[in-house]
C-alpha positions in Angstrom: 0.0 0.0 0.0 2.6 2.5 1.0 4.7 1.7 -2.1 1.7 2.6 -4.2 1.2 5.8 -2.3 4.8 6.8 -2.8 4.6 6.3 -6.5 2.0 9.1 -6.6 3.4 11.1 -3.8 7.2 10.5 -3.6 7.6 13.0 -0.7 5.1 11.2 1.5 6.4 10.1 4.9 5.3 7.4 7.3 5.3 9.0 10.8 6.8 7.0 13.6 4.0 7.5 16.1 2.1 4.8 18.0 -1.4 4.6 19.5 0.1 4.5 23.0 1.9 7.8 22.5 0.6 10.8 24.5 -0.4 14.1 23.0 2.9 15.5 24.4 4.9 12.8 22.7 3.2 13.3 19.4 3.7 17.0 19.6 7.4 16.5 20.0 7.5 14.3 16.9 5.3 16.6 14.8 7.2 19.7 15.8 10.4 18.3 14.2 8.7 18.0 10.8 8.0 20.4 8.0 4.4 21.7 8.1 2.0 18.9 7.2 -0.1 19.5 4.1 -2.1 16.3 4.2 -2.6 13.5 6.7 -3.5 10.0 5.6 -4.7 7.7 8.4 -5.7 4.1 8.0 -7.7 2.3 10.6 -6.2 -1.1 11.5 -7.5 -3.9 9.4 -9.5 -6.2 11.7 -11.2 -9.5 11.3 -14.9 -9.3 12.1 -15.0 -10.3 15.8 -17.8 -11.8 17.8 -20.0 -8.9 18.9 -19.5 -10.2 22.5 -15.7 -9.9 22.1 -13.8 -7.3 24.2 -11.6 -6.7 21.2 -14.3 -4.3 19.9 -13.9 -2.2 23.1 -10.1 -2.6 23.0 -10.0 -1.7 19.3 -11.1 1.9 20.2 -7.6 2.5 21.5 -6.0 1.8 18.1 -8.9 3.5 16.3 -10.9 6.5 17.4 -8.8 7.2 20.5 -5.6 7.1 18.5 -7.1 9.5 15.9 -8.4 11.8 18.7 -4.8 12.0 20.1 -3.4 12.9 16.7 -6.0 15.7 16.2 -5.3 17.1 19.7 -1.5 17.1 18.9 -2.0 19.0 15.7 -4.3 21.5 17.4 -1.6 22.0 20.1 0.8 22.9 17.3 -1.4 25.6 15.9 -2.9 23.7 13.0 -6.3 25.1 13.9 -5.3 28.3 12.0 -3.8 26.4 9.1 -5.2 24.5 6.2 -4.7 20.8 6.2 -6.1 17.9 4.3 -7.3 14.6 5.8 -7.9 11.2 4.2 -9.2 8.7 6.8 -9.8 5.1 5.7 -11.8 2.4 7.4 -12.9 -1.0 6.2 -16.5 -2.3 6.2 -17.6 0.0 9.0 -20.7 1.0 7.1 -23.5 -1.1 5.7 -24.7 -0.3 2.2 -27.6 -2.9 2.2 -29.7 -4.1 5.1 -28.0 -7.6 5.1 -24.4 -6.4 4.7 -22.0 -7.6 7.3 -20.1 -4.8 9.0 -17.3 -4.6 11.5 -18.5 -1.9 13.9 -15.1 -1.5 15.7 -14.1 1.6 13.8 -17.5 3.1 13.0 -16.9 5.5 15.8 -14.2 7.2 13.6 -16.9 8.4 11.2 -18.6 10.3 14.0 -15.3 11.9 15.2 -14.3 13.0 11.7 -17.8 14.4 10.9 -17.6 16.6 14.0 -14.0 17.6 13.1 -15.3 18.7 9.7 -17.9 20.9 11.4 -15.5 22.5 13.8 -12.7 23.2 11.3 -14.4 24.0 8.1 -11.1 25.2 6.5 -9.7 21.6 6.9 -10.4 19.4 3.8 -11.7 16.1 5.1 -12.3 13.0 3.2 -13.5 9.8 5.0 -13.6 6.6 3.0 -14.9 3.2 3.9 -13.5 0.4 1.7 -14.7 -3.2 1.2 -11.2 -4.4 1.6 -7.9 -2.7 2.2 -6.4 -5.1 -0.4 -8.2 -3.6 -3.3 -7.7 0.1 -3.1 -9.1 2.3 -5.9 -5.7 4.1 -6.1 -6.6 6.3 -9.0 -9.6 7.8 -7.2 -8.6 7.6 -3.6 -7.0 11.1 -3.4 -9.1 12.8 -6.1 -12.5 12.4 -4.4 -13.7 15.8 -3.3 -13.6 16.6 0.4 -16.9 16.6 2.2 -17.7 19.7 4.4 -20.0 17.5 6.6 -17.4 14.8 7.0 -19.7 12.1 5.7 -18.0 8.9 4.4 -17.7 7.7 0.9 -18.5 4.0 0.8 -16.7 1.9 -1.9 -18.4 -1.3 -2.9 -18.0 -3.4 -6.1 -16.1 -0.6 -7.8 -18.8 2.0 -7.1 -18.9 4.9 -4.8 -21.9 5.6 -2.5 -22.9 8.3 0.0 -25.9 8.4 2.3 -28.8 10.7 1.3 -32.3 11.6 2.3 -35.3 10.3 0.3 -39.0 11.0 1.2 -41.2 7.9 1.7 -44.5 7.2 3.5 -45.0 4.6 6.2 -48.2 2.6 6.4 -50.0 2.4 9.7 -49.7 -1.1 11.4 -51.9 -2.6 14.1 -49.5 -5.3 15.2 -47.2 -4.9 18.2 -44.0 -6.6 19.4 -44.7 -5.7 23.0 -46.2 -8.4 25.3 -48.9 -7.7 27.9 -47.1 -8.2 31.2 -43.8 -8.4 29.4 -40.5 -8.0 31.3 -38.3 -5.2 29.9 -34.8 -4.0 30.9 -34.0 -0.4 30.2 -30.3 0.6 30.6 -30.5 4.3 31.4 -34.2 4.0 32.1 -34.4 6.7 34.7 -33.4 9.3 32.1 -35.9 11.4 30.2 -36.6 9.2 27.2 -36.3 6.0 29.1 -38.9 7.2 31.5 -41.3 8.2 28.7 -40.9 4.7 27.1 -41.4 3.0 30.5 -44.6 5.0 31.1 -45.9 4.0 27.7 -45.4 0.2 28.1 -46.5 0.2 31.7 -49.7 2.1 30.9 -50.6 0.3 27.7 -49.2 -3.2 28.3 -48.9 -3.5 32.1 -45.2 -4.2 31.5 -42.7 -5.0 34.3 -39.9 -2.6 33.7 -36.4 -2.8 35.3 -34.2 0.3 35.1 -30.4 -0.1 35.3 -28.5 3.1 36.1 -25.0 4.1 37.2 -26.0 6.1 40.2 -27.5 4.9 43.5 -31.3 5.3 43.7 -32.0 8.8 45.0 -35.1 10.9 45.8 -35.4 12.0 42.1 -35.4 8.4 40.9 -37.8 7.3 43.6 -40.2 10.1 42.7 -40.2 8.8 39.1 -40.8 5.2 40.3 -43.7 6.4 42.5 -45.3 8.3 39.7 -45.2 5.3 37.3 -46.5 3.0 40.1 -49.7 5.0 40.2 -50.6 3.8 36.6 -49.4 0.2 36.6 -46.7 -2.2 37.8 -44.0 -0.5 39.8 -40.7 -0.2 38.0 -37.6 -1.7 39.7 -34.3 0.1 39.9 -30.9 -1.6 40.0 -27.7 0.5 40.5 -25.1 -0.9 38.2 -22.6 0.5 35.7 -23.4 -1.2 32.5 -20.0 -0.3 31.0 -18.6 -2.8 33.5 -19.5 -6.3 32.3 -19.4 -7.9 35.8 -21.8 -5.3 37.2 -24.2 -5.9 34.3 -24.0 -9.6 34.9 -24.9 -9.1 38.5 -27.9 -7.0 37.5 -28.9 -9.6 35.0 -28.8 -12.4 37.6 -30.9 -10.3 40.0 -33.5 -9.7 37.3 -33.7 -13.4 36.4 -34.2 -14.5 39.9 -37.1 -12.0 40.4 -38.7 -11.9 37.0 -37.7 -15.0 35.0 -37.6 -14.6 31.1 -36.8 -11.2 29.8 -38.7 -10.1 26.7 -36.8 -7.0 25.6 -33.8 -4.8 26.2 -33.6 -1.0 25.6 -30.2 0.8 25.5 -31.2 4.3 26.5 -28.0 5.3 28.3 -26.4 8.6 27.4 -23.6 10.8 28.7 -23.5 14.4 27.2 -20.2 16.1 28.0 -20.1 18.7 25.2 -16.9 20.6 24.4 -15.1 21.5 21.3 -12.3 19.2 20.2 -9.8 21.9 21.2 -11.1 21.9 24.8 -12.1 18.2 25.0 -10.0 16.3 27.5 -9.3 12.6 26.6 -11.2 11.3 29.7 -14.2 13.4 28.7 -14.0 12.0 25.2 -13.7 8.4 26.6 -16.7 8.9 29.0 -19.1 9.9 26.2 -17.8 7.0 24.0 -17.9 4.2 26.6 -21.5 4.6 27.4 -22.2 3.7 23.7 -19.4 1.3 22.9 -18.9 -0.7 26.1 -22.6 -0.9 27.0 -23.5 -2.2 23.5 -20.9 -4.9 23.7 -21.8 -5.8 27.2 -25.5 -6.1 26.3 -24.6 -8.6 23.6 -22.5 -10.6 26.0 -24.8 -10.7 29.0 -28.1 -11.2 27.3 -27.0 -13.4 24.3 -28.8 -16.5 25.6 -32.0 -14.8 26.6 -35.1 -15.6 24.4 -35.7 -11.9 23.6 -38.4 -10.5 21.4 -36.3 -7.4 20.6 -33.3 -5.2 21.5 -34.0 -1.5 21.0 -31.1 0.9 20.7 -31.9 4.6 21.3 -29.4 6.6 19.1 -29.5 10.2 17.8 -29.9 12.2 14.6 -26.4 13.3 15.4 -25.3 10.1 13.6 -26.1 12.1 10.5 -25.9 15.7 11.6 -22.5 15.2 13.4 -22.9 18.5 15.4 -19.8 20.5 16.4 -18.9 20.3 20.0 -20.2 16.8 20.5 -17.4 14.6 19.1 -17.6 12.0 21.9 -21.3 11.6 21.7 -21.4 11.5 17.9 -18.6 9.0 17.8 -20.5 6.8 20.2 -23.7 7.1 18.1 -22.1 6.1 14.8 -20.6 3.1 16.5 -23.9 2.2 18.1 -25.7 2.3 14.8 -23.2 0.0 13.1 -23.1 -2.4 16.1 -26.9 -2.8 16.0 -26.8 -3.3 12.3 -24.5 -6.3 12.7 -26.3 -7.6 15.8 -29.5 -7.7 13.7 -27.9 -10.1 11.3 -26.6 -12.4 14.1 -29.5 -12.5 16.6 -32.8 -14.2 16.0 -34.8 -11.4 17.7 -35.6 -8.0 16.3 -32.8 -5.6 16.7 -33.8 -2.0 16.0 -32.3 1.5 16.2 -34.2 4.7 16.6 -32.2 7.9 15.9 -34.0 10.5 17.9 -34.2 14.1 17.0 -34.8 16.9 19.5 -36.8 16.2 22.6 -37.6 19.6 24.1 -39.6 18.6 27.2 -37.6 15.6 28.5 -34.0 14.5 28.6 -30.7 16.2 29.0 -31.5 19.3 26.8 -34.9 20.2 28.1 -34.3 23.9 28.8 -36.0 27.1 27.6 -32.8 28.4 26.2 -32.2 25.2 24.1 -35.8 25.3 23.0 -35.5 28.8 21.7 -32.3 27.9 19.9 -33.8 24.9 18.2 -37.0 26.8 17.3 -34.9 29.4 15.5 -33.4 26.6 13.4 -36.9 25.3 12.5 -36.6 22.3 14.7 -39.7 21.4 16.8 -39.8 19.2 19.9 -40.7 15.5 19.7 -43.7 14.7 21.9 -44.2 11.3 23.6 -47.3 10.1 21.8 -45.9 10.5 18.3 -42.6 9.1 19.4 -44.1 5.9 20.8 -46.2 5.5 17.7 -43.0 5.6 15.6 -41.4 3.0 17.9 -44.4 0.7 17.4 -43.9 1.0 13.6 -40.2 0.4 13.9 -40.5 -2.7 16.0 -43.0 -4.5 13.7 -41.8 -3.0 10.4 -39.3 -4.3 7.9 -36.7 -1.6 8.6 -34.0 -2.1 11.3 -33.4 1.6 11.7 -35.5 4.8 11.7 -34.8 8.3 12.7 -37.5 10.6 14.1 -37.2 14.4 14.0 -39.9 17.0 14.2 -39.7 20.2 12.2 -41.8 23.3 12.7 -43.6 22.5 9.5 -44.1 18.7 9.8 -43.2 15.6 11.7 -40.7 13.3 9.9 -39.6 9.8 10.3 -36.3 8.9 8.7 -35.6 5.3 7.6 -32.1 4.2 7.2 -31.9 1.2 4.9 -29.9 0.3 1.8 -27.4 3.0 2.5 -30.0 5.8 2.5 -31.9 8.0 4.9 -35.5 8.2 3.9 -37.7 10.9 5.3 -41.3 9.9 6.1 -43.8 12.7 6.4 -47.0 12.4 8.5 
């Protein structure tokens, strides 16, 4: 590969940096070089692991964390005020068709690079996902235009693809995947959207809901439990850090002893620690990433033998928008989407992703200031009844992934299938 690159770019240089190097160590190496015009970074080629394998979590070190460290090093050297080109390459981290196998390990890179493109619009960023690193389209690789949104080019069978939005209508369906009296585990259930979902299944299906959360049960959590107990079965709360596999196993065993078979899992955990990349500390980046990456892998490990009806992943429209200032969160969301896509191929139950848009009345951004800001952008607040209706359609429908956003002019559902985002108007 490098010999081919040098044929086209004889002055190209392979940098002697390592994923274990600190920002300070990389700064020392970069400072001894002539100014960098273009950075080519290739994610390690990985065999598709078992989705229960810790190698997916460990792979973040040689992937998105490594790339984050390089970015921080260049910013420390003043590259924020310079122009620089980026070509970042992954392999099979994106699915083109519903039944494509993907390796989700480095899908988080796409979220990081998309955010980078938004924060440094004068940097020319090109993200490419190849089918195989052994068959590079060398003539085209460095001539593709950069993408101001940092969205990836996907190369399959000698053709280039990019995701796009296409309108479509969704038919109303009467079936449901929820069971009356079903047992449902919600990781992050005490959060805003988790609470809304819990209220819906408790009220309509008399569901037995178990919340798993990082913090000990406090007065706020107890108040939520008491409120829901007034409309149906009382939710249970287990304090456990789902990023820790042993803690999640402990919670699982407790649930099994009390409730027996589990019918569904909801991954609703979220950590929002927004900062620009220039001000984002590594631990802050890791915290936002782990709640998506580690929890997803641990769910697959802990619940793999359970006869589930569904696994439901709550993700975000940020998988597509890739907002500035949210690199950790966006990287986690693009990973989560890819992970769920592969899990849907491997597990016999329904595995679905809902990429939520803006919730203005619940959750981590339910403030008047944020509501005003979103309204000025033409974005309305998702309300619980329409959201739960969309989830019902997602669970029984043929698509594995939908996104739901509400504009001031109309509600929209967005389907992600066959490499496209499809807007659905109601």
